[in-house]
C-alpha positions in Angstrom: 23.0 -2.3 -33.0 21.3 -5.6 -32.4 21.8 -5.3 -28.7 20.2 -1.8 -28.8 17.1 -3.1 -30.4 16.8 -5.9 -27.9 17.2 -3.5 -25.0 14.6 -1.2 -26.5 12.2 -4.1 -26.8 12.8 -5.1 -23.2 12.4 -1.6 -21.9 9.0 -1.2 -23.7 7.9 -4.5 -22.3 8.7 -3.4 -18.8 6.3 -0.5 -19.2 3.3 -2.7 -20.0 0.5 -2.8 -17.5 -0.8 -6.2 -16.7 -4.4 -6.8 -16.0 -5.3 -8.4 -12.7 -6.1 -12.1 -12.7 -9.8 -12.8 -13.8 -10.7 -14.3 -10.4 -9.3 -11.4 -8.4 -12.0 -9.4 -6.5 -12.3 -5.8 -7.7 -10.4 -3.3 -5.5 -12.5 -1.7 -2.7 -12.3 1.8 -1.4 -10.6 2.0 2.0 -12.9 2.0 5.0 -11.5 3.9 8.0 -14.1 2.8 10.5 -12.6 0.5 13.0 -9.0 1.5 12.5 -8.7 3.4 15.8 -8.5 0.1 17.6 -5.0 -0.4 16.3 -3.5 2.9 17.6 -0.7 2.3 20.1 -0.1 -1.3 19.0 3.4 -2.3 17.8 3.8 -2.6 14.0 4.0 -6.2 12.9 3.2 -8.2 9.8 0.1 -9.7 11.5 -1.1 -6.2 12.6 -0.8 -5.0 9.0 -2.8 -7.9 7.8 -5.5 -7.2 10.4 -5.6 -3.6 9.4 -6.0 -4.5 5.7 -8.8 -6.9 6.6 -10.7 -4.2 8.6 -10.1 -1.5 6.0 -10.8 -3.7 3.0 -7.7 -2.7 1.1 -4.9 -4.6 -0.7 -2.3 -1.8 -0.4 -0.8 -1.0 3.0 1.9 1.6 3.3 3.9 1.8 6.6 5.1 5.4 7.2 8.0 5.5 9.7 8.3 8.4 12.1 9.6 11.5 10.3 9.1 10.2 6.8 7.5 12.2 4.1 4.8 10.9 1.8 3.4 12.2 -1.5 0.1 14.0 -1.6 -1.5 11.7 -4.2 -4.7 10.1 -3.1 -5.5 6.4 -3.7 -8.9 5.1 -2.4 -7.4 1.6 -2.3 -4.5 2.5 0.0 -4.1 2.5 3.7 -1.3 4.5 5.2 -0.2 3.6 8.7 1.9 6.3 10.5 4.3 5.0 13.1 5.8 6.6 16.2 9.5 6.6 17.0 9.2 3.3 18.9 7.4 1.7 15.9 3.8 1.8 17.2 0.8 2.9 15.3 0.2 6.6 15.7 -2.7 6.9 13.2 -4.0 5.3 10.0 -5.5 7.1 7.1 -7.2 5.9 3.9 -5.7 7.4 0.8 
């Protein structure tokens, strides 16, 4: 019984939403201008960082060839779709 109460408390704590640190800049909406320059380039960690910098987002989602994604829209997310050989096919905000 005691273990059940402890597990319930831990589970509820896991659902809590944490506020961003006070010094974190507010999230920006994704800017798609300038992303076309990355089409055809191989997907690398550095390329992802460059694409985030250009688009102004914190969240980057790599989408491998043939993968499905949800239809939900997030103005702070950049989705980068990759070809079979792991090159940028296109990048979309949302």
